[in-house]
A tleap script that builds the chain and sets N, CA, C and O, in Angstrom:
source leaprc.protein.ff14SB
mol = sequence {
  NMET LYS LYS VAL MET ILE VAL GLY CYS GLY
  ALA TYR MET GLU SER GLY TYR GLY CYS PRO
  GLY GLU TRP ARG CYS LEU LYS ALA ALA ALA
  LEU GLY GLU GLY THR PHE THR GLU PRO VAL
  GLN VAL LEU ALA MET LEU LYS CYS VAL CYS
  PRO GLY ARG SER LEU PRO SER ASN VAL GLY
  MET ALA ILE LYS LEU SER GLU ILE LYS PRO
  ASP ALA ILE TYR MET SER THR CYS MET ALA
  LYS GLY LYS PRO GLU CYS PRO TYR ARG LYS
  PRO GLU GLU VAL SER GLN LEU ILE GLU ALA
  LYS VAL GLY ILE PRO VAL ILE LEU GLY THR
  HIE GLU TYR CTHR
}
set mol.1.N position { 0.848 -1.183 0.000 }
set mol.1.CA position { 0.000 0.000 0.000 }
set mol.1.C position { 0.890 1.243 0.000 }
set mol.1.O position { 1.877 1.315 0.733 }
set mol.2.N position { 0.534 2.195 -0.814 }
set mol.2.CA position { 1.275 3.451 -0.910 }
set mol.2.C position { 1.182 4.222 0.413 }
set mol.2.O position { 0.119 4.291 1.030 }
set mol.3.N position { 2.309 4.796 0.835 }
set mol.3.CA position { 2.366 5.578 2.079 }
set mol.3.C position { 2.460 7.057 1.725 }
set mol.3.O position { 3.253 7.447 0.868 }
set mol.4.N position { 1.646 7.880 2.389 }
set mol.4.CA position { 1.615 9.305 2.071 }
set mol.4.C position { 1.616 10.156 3.337 }
set mol.4.O position { 1.313 9.692 4.436 }
set mol.5.N position { 1.971 11.422 3.131 }
set mol.5.CA position { 1.856 12.446 4.162 }
set mol.5.C position { 0.916 13.506 3.587 }
set mol.5.O position { 0.948 13.785 2.388 }
set mol.6.N position { 0.090 14.086 4.433 }
set mol.6.CA position { -0.812 15.154 4.009 }
set mol.6.C position { -0.447 16.425 4.766 }
set mol.6.O position { -0.243 16.398 5.980 }
set mol.7.N position { -0.366 17.536 4.039 }
set mol.7.CA position { -0.096 18.836 4.648 }
set mol.7.C position { -1.343 19.691 4.467 }
set mol.7.O position { -1.777 19.936 3.342 }
set mol.8.N position { -1.915 20.142 5.577 }
set mol.8.CA position { -3.131 20.958 5.536 }
set mol.8.C position { -2.863 22.393 5.933 }
set mol.8.O position { -1.850 22.699 6.563 }
set mol.9.N position { -3.774 23.264 5.562 }
set mol.9.CA position { -3.695 24.678 5.919 }
set mol.9.C position { -4.217 24.855 7.348 }
set mol.9.O position { -5.392 24.615 7.626 }
set mol.10.N position { -3.335 25.275 8.235 }
set mol.10.CA position { -3.729 25.473 9.629 }
set mol.10.C position { -4.828 26.505 9.799 }
set mol.10.O position { -5.707 26.334 10.643 }
set mol.11.N position { -4.795 27.577 9.010 }
set mol.11.CA position { -5.821 28.625 9.121 }
set mol.11.C position { -7.194 28.072 8.766 }
set mol.11.O position { -8.172 28.365 9.454 }
set mol.12.N position { -7.283 27.278 7.706 }
set mol.12.CA position { -8.564 26.683 7.319 }
set mol.12.C position { -9.022 25.679 8.358 }
set mol.12.O position { -10.188 25.666 8.753 }
set mol.13.N position { -8.109 24.847 8.795 }
set mol.13.CA position { -8.484 23.791 9.732 }
set mol.13.C position { -8.909 24.349 11.086 }
set mol.13.O position { -9.799 23.797 11.734 }
set mol.14.N position { -8.284 25.430 11.512 }
set mol.14.CA position { -8.611 25.988 12.825 }
set mol.14.C position { -9.746 27.002 12.787 }
set mol.14.O position { -10.465 27.166 13.773 }
set mol.15.N position { -9.912 27.682 11.661 }
set mol.15.CA position { -10.908 28.746 11.569 }
set mol.15.C position { -12.221 28.309 10.961 }
set mol.15.O position { -13.208 29.042 11.029 }
set mol.16.N position { -12.254 27.124 10.365 }
set mol.16.CA position { -13.485 26.625 9.784 }
set mol.16.C position { -13.882 27.308 8.491 }
set mol.16.O position { -15.074 27.459 8.223 }
set mol.17.N position { -12.917 27.728 7.678 }
set mol.17.CA position { -13.216 28.321 6.370 }
set mol.17.C position { -13.736 27.252 5.422 }
set mol.17.O position { -13.147 27.035 4.364 }
set mol.18.N position { -14.794 26.599 5.767 }
set mol.18.CA position { -15.346 25.555 4.915 }
set mol.18.C position { -14.674 24.207 5.102 }
set mol.18.O position { -15.044 23.242 4.432 }
set mol.19.N position { -13.700 24.114 5.992 }
set mol.19.CA position { -13.035 22.844 6.275 }
set mol.19.C position { -13.050 22.616 7.779 }
set mol.19.O position { -12.396 23.347 8.523 }
set mol.20.N position { -13.781 21.622 8.228 }
set mol.20.CA position { -13.849 21.370 9.663 }
set mol.20.C position { -12.635 20.644 10.215 }
set mol.20.O position { -12.626 20.267 11.387 }
set mol.21.N position { -11.622 20.442 9.406 }
set mol.21.CA position { -10.438 19.704 9.839 }
set mol.21.C position { -10.020 18.739 8.766 }
set mol.21.O position { -10.279 18.954 7.582 }
set mol.22.N position { -9.378 17.686 9.178 }
set mol.22.CA position { -8.775 16.790 8.204 }
set mol.22.C position { -9.668 15.649 7.736 }
set mol.22.O position { -9.214 14.842 6.924 }
set mol.23.N position { -10.884 15.534 8.189 }
set mol.23.CA position { -11.670 14.341 7.874 }
set mol.23.C position { -11.897 14.140 6.387 }
set mol.23.O position { -11.936 12.995 5.936 }
set mol.24.N position { -12.048 15.203 5.602 }
set mol.24.CA position { -12.256 15.034 4.161 }
set mol.24.C position { -11.006 14.468 3.490 }
set mol.24.O position { -11.103 13.587 2.636 }
set mol.25.N position { -9.848 14.965 3.870 }
set mol.25.CA position { -8.597 14.441 3.313 }
set mol.25.C position { -8.415 12.971 3.692 }
set mol.25.O position { -8.048 12.150 2.851 }
set mol.26.N position { -8.670 12.646 4.945 }
set mol.26.CA position { -8.495 11.270 5.406 }
set mol.26.C position { -9.501 10.332 4.755 }
set mol.26.O position { -9.167 9.189 4.443 }
set mol.27.N position { -10.725 10.799 4.546 }
set mol.27.CA position { -11.737 9.986 3.871 }
set mol.27.C position { -11.309 9.685 2.439 }
set mol.27.O position { -11.370 8.536 2.002 }
set mol.28.N position { -10.876 10.713 1.704 }
set mol.28.CA position { -10.442 10.518 0.323 }
set mol.28.C position { -9.255 9.556 0.266 }
set mol.28.O position { -9.193 8.703 -0.620 }
set mol.29.N position { -8.316 9.686 1.201 }
set mol.29.CA position { -7.147 8.802 1.233 }
set mol.29.C position { -7.566 7.358 1.493 }
set mol.29.O position { -7.072 6.442 0.836 }
set mol.30.N position { -8.466 7.150 2.440 }
set mol.30.CA position { -8.895 5.792 2.791 }
set mol.30.C position { -9.676 5.122 1.667 }
set mol.30.O position { -9.584 3.908 1.480 }
set mol.31.N position { -10.447 5.916 0.916 }
set mol.31.CA position { -11.289 5.353 -0.138 }
set mol.31.C position { -10.649 5.405 -1.528 }
set mol.31.O position { -11.180 4.835 -2.481 }
set mol.32.N position { -9.518 6.083 -1.639 }
set mol.32.CA position { -8.874 6.218 -2.943 }
set mol.32.C position { -9.661 7.135 -3.863 }
set mol.32.O position { -9.765 6.876 -5.062 }
set mol.33.N position { -10.216 8.205 -3.308 }
set mol.33.CA position { -11.006 9.157 -4.086 }
set mol.33.C position { -10.216 10.447 -4.289 }
set mol.33.O position { -9.120 10.608 -3.753 }
set mol.34.N position { -10.790 11.367 -5.071 }
set mol.34.CA position { -10.127 12.641 -5.319 }
set mol.34.C position { -8.836 12.430 -6.086 }
set mol.34.O position { -8.835 11.753 -7.114 }
set mol.35.N position { -7.745 12.993 -5.611 }
set mol.35.CA position { -6.461 12.843 -6.297 }
set mol.35.C position { -5.741 11.551 -5.914 }
set mol.35.O position { -4.683 11.247 -6.465 }
set mol.36.N position { -6.295 10.801 -4.990 }
set mol.36.CA position { -5.730 9.501 -4.631 }
set mol.36.C position { -6.236 8.465 -5.636 }
set mol.36.O position { -7.445 8.299 -5.795 }
set mol.37.N position { -5.337 7.778 -6.303 }
set mol.37.CA position { -5.738 6.813 -7.318 }
set mol.37.C position { -6.075 5.446 -6.730 }
set mol.37.O position { -6.580 4.563 -7.424 }
set mol.38.N position { -5.789 5.291 -5.455 }
set mol.38.CA position { -6.060 4.038 -4.747 }
set mol.38.C position { -6.083 4.366 -3.254 }
set mol.38.O position { -5.572 5.411 -2.852 }
set mol.39.N position { -6.666 3.494 -2.423 }
set mol.39.CA position { -6.574 3.717 -0.980 }
set mol.39.C position { -5.103 3.729 -0.552 }
set mol.39.O position { -4.297 2.942 -1.048 }
set mol.40.N position { -4.768 4.624 0.368 }
set mol.40.CA position { -3.384 4.773 0.813 }
set mol.40.C position { -3.308 4.764 2.333 }
set mol.40.O position { -4.317 4.936 3.017 }
set mol.41.N position { -2.117 4.564 2.845 }
set mol.41.CA position { -1.858 4.660 4.283 }
set mol.41.C position { -1.310 6.049 4.571 }
set mol.41.O position { -0.286 6.444 4.015 }
set mol.42.N position { -1.988 6.788 5.438 }
set mol.42.CA position { -1.530 8.128 5.806 }
set mol.42.C position { -0.582 7.986 6.998 }
set mol.42.O position { -0.972 7.540 8.077 }
set mol.43.N position { 0.671 8.378 6.770 }
set mol.43.CA position { 1.689 8.295 7.817 }
set mol.43.C position { 1.658 9.490 8.751 }
set mol.43.O position { 1.942 9.367 9.942 }
set mol.44.N position { 1.308 10.656 8.202 }
set mol.44.CA position { 1.333 11.881 9.001 }
set mol.44.C position { 0.416 12.914 8.365 }
set mol.44.O position { 0.195 12.919 7.154 }
set mol.45.N position { -0.108 13.787 9.212 }
set mol.45.CA position { -0.908 14.929 8.767 }
set mol.45.C position { -0.315 16.137 9.474 }
set mol.45.O position { -0.383 16.249 10.698 }
set mol.46.N position { 0.268 17.042 8.693 }
set mol.46.CA position { 0.888 18.242 9.254 }
set mol.46.C position { 0.054 19.463 8.924 }
set mol.46.O position { -0.658 19.499 7.921 }
set mol.47.N position { 0.153 20.462 9.786 }
set mol.47.CA position { -0.496 21.746 9.525 }
set mol.47.C position { 0.556 22.757 9.136 }
set mol.47.O position { 1.609 22.858 9.766 }
set mol.48.N position { 0.259 23.503 8.090 }
set mol.48.CA position { 1.087 24.654 7.738 }
set mol.48.C position { 0.625 25.806 8.632 }
set mol.48.O position { -0.572 26.072 8.736 }
set mol.49.N position { 1.559 26.478 9.266 }
set mol.49.CA position { 1.236 27.595 10.145 }
set mol.49.C position { 1.747 28.876 9.485 }
set mol.49.O position { 2.911 28.963 9.097 }
set mol.50.N position { 0.867 29.860 9.365 }
set mol.50.CA position { 1.214 31.120 8.695 }
set mol.50.C position { 2.458 31.741 9.337 }
set mol.50.O position { 2.581 31.764 10.561 }
set mol.51.N position { 3.352 32.228 8.532 }
set mol.51.CA position { 3.345 32.393 7.082 }
set mol.51.C position { 3.930 31.223 6.312 }
set mol.51.O position { 4.161 31.354 5.110 }
set mol.52.N position { 4.181 30.081 6.950 }
set mol.52.CA position { 4.608 28.885 6.242 }
set mol.52.C position { 6.098 28.713 6.052 }
set mol.52.O position { 6.530 27.770 5.390 }
set mol.53.N position { 6.892 29.604 6.620 }
set mol.53.CA position { 8.349 29.514 6.425 }
set mol.53.C position { 8.931 28.207 6.944 }
set mol.53.O position { 9.895 27.698 6.372 }
set mol.54.N position { 8.375 27.659 8.004 }
set mol.54.CA position { 8.954 26.451 8.604 }
set mol.54.C position { 8.422 25.155 7.995 }
set mol.54.O position { 8.885 24.074 8.358 }
set mol.55.N position { 7.464 25.242 7.080 }
set mol.55.CA position { 6.828 24.032 6.562 }
set mol.55.C position { 7.807 23.043 5.920 }
set mol.55.O position { 7.779 21.870 6.293 }
set mol.56.N position { 8.659 23.436 4.991 }
set mol.56.CA position { 9.579 22.443 4.408 }
set mol.56.C position { 10.441 21.740 5.461 }
set mol.56.O position { 10.644 20.528 5.386 }
set mol.57.N position { 10.945 22.490 6.437 }
set mol.57.CA position { 11.747 21.879 7.506 }
set mol.57.C position { 10.906 20.960 8.375 }
set mol.57.O position { 11.374 19.899 8.786 }
set mol.58.N position { 9.660 21.358 8.663 }
set mol.58.CA position { 8.778 20.520 9.476 }
set mol.58.C position { 8.444 19.211 8.768 }
set mol.58.O position { 8.372 18.159 9.404 }
set mol.59.N position { 8.239 19.272 7.453 }
set mol.59.CA position { 7.992 18.050 6.683 }
set mol.59.C position { 9.213 17.139 6.782 }
set mol.59.O position { 9.080 15.941 7.032 }
set mol.60.N position { 10.401 17.709 6.587 }
set mol.60.CA position { 11.625 16.922 6.698 }
set mol.60.C position { 11.788 16.302 8.076 }
set mol.60.O position { 12.186 15.142 8.192 }
set mol.61.N position { 11.486 17.059 9.116 }
set mol.61.CA position { 11.614 16.549 10.488 }
set mol.61.C position { 10.596 15.442 10.757 }
set mol.61.O position { 10.923 14.454 11.414 }
set mol.62.N position { 9.375 15.589 10.264 }
set mol.62.CA position { 8.355 14.554 10.454 }
set mol.62.C position { 8.786 13.239 9.801 }
set mol.62.O position { 8.589 12.162 10.363 }
set mol.63.N position { 9.370 13.343 8.620 }
set mol.63.CA position { 9.843 12.135 7.937 }
set mol.63.C position { 10.983 11.497 8.725 }
set mol.63.O position { 11.015 10.280 8.911 }
set mol.64.N position { 11.911 12.321 9.183 }
set mol.64.CA position { 13.051 11.813 9.954 }
set mol.64.C position { 12.592 11.138 11.247 }
set mol.64.O position { 13.053 10.045 11.577 }
set mol.65.N position { 11.692 11.785 11.973 }
set mol.65.CA position { 11.240 11.240 13.251 }
set mol.65.C position { 10.392 9.985 13.094 }
set mol.65.O position { 10.444 9.088 13.935 }
set mol.66.N position { 9.612 9.922 12.017 }
set mol.66.CA position { 8.768 8.736 11.821 }
set mol.66.C position { 9.593 7.545 11.337 }
set mol.66.O position { 9.187 6.394 11.496 }
set mol.67.N position { 10.754 7.829 10.747 }
set mol.67.CA position { 11.630 6.806 10.198 }
set mol.67.C position { 10.981 6.019 9.065 }
set mol.67.O position { 11.414 4.914 8.736 }
set mol.68.N position { 9.942 6.595 8.473 }
set mol.68.CA position { 9.277 5.987 7.325 }
set mol.68.C position { 9.149 7.068 6.260 }
set mol.68.O position { 8.546 8.115 6.495 }
set mol.69.N position { 9.719 6.809 5.093 }
set mol.69.CA position { 9.668 7.790 4.013 }
set mol.69.C position { 8.386 7.580 3.210 }
set mol.69.O position { 8.151 6.487 2.696 }
set mol.70.N position { 7.551 8.625 3.097 }
set mol.70.CA position { 6.335 8.475 2.303 }
set mol.70.C position { 6.658 8.399 0.808 }
set mol.70.O position { 7.695 8.883 0.356 }
set mol.71.N position { 5.749 7.783 0.058 }
set mol.71.CA position { 5.891 7.707 -1.393 }
set mol.71.C position { 5.504 9.030 -2.046 }
set mol.71.O position { 5.993 9.368 -3.123 }
set mol.72.N position { 4.627 9.769 -1.385 }
set mol.72.CA position { 4.171 11.060 -1.914 }
set mol.72.C position { 3.701 11.930 -0.764 }
set mol.72.O position { 3.353 11.441 0.311 }
set mol.73.N position { 3.700 13.232 -1.016 }
set mol.73.CA position { 3.169 14.209 -0.064 }
set mol.73.C position { 2.028 14.921 -0.764 }
set mol.73.O position { 2.184 15.396 -1.889 }
set mol.74.N position { 0.891 14.997 -0.110 }
set mol.74.CA position { -0.289 15.652 -0.670 }
set mol.74.C position { -0.543 16.953 0.058 }
set mol.74.O position { -0.623 16.980 1.287 }
set mol.75.N position { -0.670 18.034 -0.697 }
set mol.75.CA position { -1.122 19.290 -0.119 }
set mol.75.C position { -2.642 19.232 -0.111 }
set mol.75.O position { -3.259 18.984 -1.147 }
set mol.76.N position { -3.240 19.455 1.025 }
set mol.76.CA position { -4.689 19.364 1.147 }
set mol.76.C position { -5.385 20.298 0.153 }
set mol.76.O position { -4.803 21.265 -0.338 }
set mol.77.N position { -6.620 19.982 -0.117 }
set mol.77.CA position { -7.403 20.818 -1.024 }
set mol.77.C position { -7.510 22.238 -0.489 }
set mol.77.O position { -7.512 23.185 -1.275 }
set mol.78.N position { -7.598 22.414 0.831 }
set mol.78.CA position { -7.691 23.773 1.378 }
set mol.78.C position { -6.406 24.561 1.135 }
set mol.78.O position { -6.448 25.787 1.033 }
set mol.79.N position { -5.274 23.882 1.043 }
set mol.79.CA position { -4.021 24.577 0.729 }
set mol.79.C position { -3.880 24.815 -0.769 }
set mol.79.O position { -3.420 25.875 -1.194 }
set mol.80.N position { -4.271 23.838 -1.559 }
set mol.80.CA position { -4.051 23.900 -2.998 }
set mol.80.C position { -5.106 24.706 -3.751 }
set mol.80.O position { -4.807 25.337 -4.765 }
set mol.81.N position { -6.353 24.682 -3.244 }
set mol.81.CA position { -7.445 25.299 -3.998 }
set mol.81.C position { -8.348 26.183 -3.141 }
set mol.81.O position { -9.388 26.639 -3.616 }
set mol.82.N position { -7.973 26.431 -1.896 }
set mol.82.CA position { -8.824 27.173 -0.974 }
set mol.82.C position { -9.068 28.616 -1.380 }
set mol.82.O position { -8.221 29.258 -2.002 }
set mol.83.N position { -10.234 29.108 -1.018 }
set mol.83.CA position { -10.604 30.515 -1.220 }
set mol.83.C position { -11.070 31.042 0.128 }
set mol.83.O position { -11.984 30.449 0.700 }
set mol.84.N position { -10.523 32.086 0.663 }
set mol.84.CA position { -9.472 32.910 0.077 }
set mol.84.C position { -8.157 32.152 0.019 }
set mol.84.O position { -7.901 31.262 0.829 }
set mol.85.N position { -7.321 32.521 -0.958 }
set mol.85.CA position { -6.024 31.881 -1.138 }
set mol.85.C position { -5.045 32.327 -0.059 }
set mol.85.O position { -5.254 33.329 0.624 }
set mol.86.N position { -3.989 31.565 0.071 }
set mol.86.CA position { -2.922 31.913 1.007 }
set mol.86.C position { -2.315 33.259 0.604 }
set mol.86.O position { -1.937 33.440 -0.554 }
set mol.87.N position { -2.218 34.202 1.541 }
set mol.87.CA position { -1.642 35.504 1.194 }
set mol.87.C position { -0.111 35.488 1.137 }
set mol.87.O position { 0.500 36.480 0.741 }
set mol.88.N position { 0.506 34.383 1.524 }
set mol.88.CA position { 1.964 34.340 1.621 }
set mol.88.C position { 2.650 33.666 0.430 }
set mol.88.O position { 3.668 34.161 -0.054 }
set mol.89.N position { 2.106 32.546 -0.045 }
set mol.89.CA position { 2.752 31.805 -1.134 }
set mol.89.C position { 1.715 31.059 -1.961 }
set mol.89.O position { 0.667 30.654 -1.459 }
set mol.90.N position { 2.029 30.890 -3.229 }
set mol.90.CA position { 1.201 30.095 -4.134 }
set mol.90.C position { 1.428 28.609 -3.847 }
set mol.90.O position { 2.534 28.227 -3.463 }
set mol.91.N position { 0.414 27.768 -4.023 }
set mol.91.CA position { 0.583 26.332 -3.762 }
set mol.91.C position { 1.728 25.703 -4.555 }
set mol.91.O position { 2.440 24.839 -4.043 }
set mol.92.N position { 1.904 26.132 -5.791 }
set mol.92.CA position { 2.980 25.582 -6.613 }
set mol.92.C position { 4.355 25.895 -6.029 }
set mol.92.O position { 5.270 25.074 -6.093 }
set mol.93.N position { 4.487 27.084 -5.464 }
set mol.93.CA position { 5.756 27.471 -4.844 }
set mol.93.C position { 6.025 26.639 -3.597 }
set mol.93.O position { 7.147 26.184 -3.377 }
set mol.94.N position { 4.992 26.442 -2.783 }
set mol.94.CA position { 5.143 25.630 -1.569 }
set mol.94.C position { 5.524 24.202 -1.941 }
set mol.94.O position { 6.412 23.612 -1.326 }
set mol.95.N position { 4.855 23.649 -2.946 }
set mol.95.CA position { 5.159 22.270 -3.344 }
set mol.95.C position { 6.600 22.151 -3.834 }
set mol.95.O position { 7.265 21.156 -3.546 }
set mol.96.N position { 7.093 23.144 -4.567 }
set mol.96.CA position { 8.480 23.120 -5.044 }
set mol.96.C position { 9.472 23.196 -3.886 }
set mol.96.O position { 10.506 22.528 -3.904 }
set mol.97.N position { 9.154 24.011 -2.881 }
set mol.97.CA position { 10.026 24.113 -1.709 }
set mol.97.C position { 10.099 22.784 -0.961 }
set mol.97.O position { 11.173 22.367 -0.526 }
set mol.98.N position { 8.954 22.125 -0.814 }
set mol.98.CA position { 8.922 20.829 -0.110 }
set mol.98.C position { 9.689 19.788 -0.912 }
set mol.98.O position { 10.515 19.064 -0.355 }
set mol.99.N position { 9.428 19.704 -2.216 }
set mol.99.CA position { 10.123 18.727 -3.060 }
set mol.99.C position { 11.634 18.937 -3.020 }
set mol.99.O position { 12.395 17.970 -2.965 }
set mol.100.N position { 12.069 20.195 -3.048 }
set mol.100.CA position { 13.503 20.495 -2.998 }
set mol.100.C position { 14.109 20.065 -1.662 }
set mol.100.O position { 15.253 19.614 -1.618 }
set mol.101.N position { 13.361 20.199 -0.594 }
set mol.101.CA position { 13.852 19.860 0.744 }
set mol.101.C position { 13.952 18.347 0.958 }
set mol.101.O position { 14.954 17.855 1.476 }
set mol.102.N position { 12.896 17.602 0.552 }
set mol.102.CA position { 12.847 16.180 0.908 }
set mol.102.C position { 12.960 15.226 -0.285 }
set mol.102.O position { 13.136 14.024 -0.087 }
set mol.103.N position { 12.864 15.731 -1.507 }
set mol.103.CA position { 13.003 14.876 -2.671 }
set mol.103.C position { 11.855 13.909 -2.899 }
set mol.103.O position { 12.035 12.850 -3.500 }
set mol.104.N position { 10.672 14.275 -2.417 }
set mol.104.CA position { 9.480 13.433 -2.575 }
set mol.104.C position { 8.454 14.229 -3.370 }
set mol.104.O position { 8.261 15.416 -3.109 }
set mol.105.N position { 7.788 13.589 -4.343 }
set mol.105.CA position { 6.807 14.333 -5.140 }
set mol.105.C position { 5.649 14.860 -4.291 }
set mol.105.O position { 5.174 14.196 -3.370 }
set mol.106.N position { 5.211 16.075 -4.632 }
set mol.106.CA position { 4.095 16.713 -3.938 }
set mol.106.C position { 2.927 16.823 -4.915 }
set mol.106.O position { 3.085 17.311 -6.034 }
set mol.107.N position { 1.760 16.365 -4.482 }
set mol.107.CA position { 0.549 16.420 -5.293 }
set mol.107.C position { -0.350 17.506 -4.724 }
set mol.107.O position { -0.567 17.567 -3.514 }
set mol.108.N position { -0.872 18.360 -5.590 }
set mol.108.CA position { -1.733 19.466 -5.157 }
set mol.108.C position { -3.182 19.005 -5.063 }
set mol.108.O position { -3.773 18.594 -6.062 }
set mol.109.N position { -3.746 19.072 -3.877 }
set mol.109.CA position { -5.144 18.718 -3.644 }
set mol.109.C position { -5.303 17.284 -3.182 }
set mol.109.O position { -4.460 16.426 -3.447 }
set mol.110.N position { -6.413 17.042 -2.479 }
set mol.110.CA position { -6.700 15.707 -1.968 }
set mol.110.C position { -8.077 15.198 -2.346 }
set mol.110.O position { -8.243 14.010 -2.624 }
set mol.111.N position { -9.069 16.082 -2.362 }
set mol.111.CA position { -10.448 15.636 -2.584 }
set mol.111.C position { -11.226 16.673 -3.364 }
set mol.111.O position { -10.774 17.801 -3.562 }
set mol.112.N position { -12.415 16.264 -3.807 }
set mol.112.CA position { -13.318 17.167 -4.545 }
set mol.112.C position { -14.633 17.342 -3.791 }
set mol.112.O position { -15.613 17.815 -4.365 }
set mol.113.N position { -14.665 16.966 -2.515 }
set mol.113.CA position { -15.898 17.086 -1.724 }
set mol.113.C position { -16.252 18.555 -1.533 }
set mol.113.O position { -15.366 19.405 -1.442 }
set mol.114.N position { -17.537 18.849 -1.472 }
set mol.114.CA position { -17.976 20.230 -1.225 }
set mol.114.C position { -18.565 20.362 0.158 }
set mol.114.O position { -18.989 21.450 0.548 }
savepdb mol mol.pdb
quit
């Protein structure tokens, strides 16, 4: 089974901007829906905390501490497609920073639930 890490937007998850937390991402991962092509094992769920400067390092530390390297990292739908958008960085820029730090592909979005 493919192993993944999910990175969510802390502002959305804590403020309720249409996302009550991680349950939609976890549901899509378990059922292989949305951008997941098959059911996957979620190794970790991290929150990006504004302004996001520490996110690439936090992802690297989570991988190191878990001692399990994920096959892919998914940026949650609230990070990749949320409205209002992140005022600090574009999702593509964040994904490039993470990929450069840990060398693992980053997929933008997790689900299509409304």
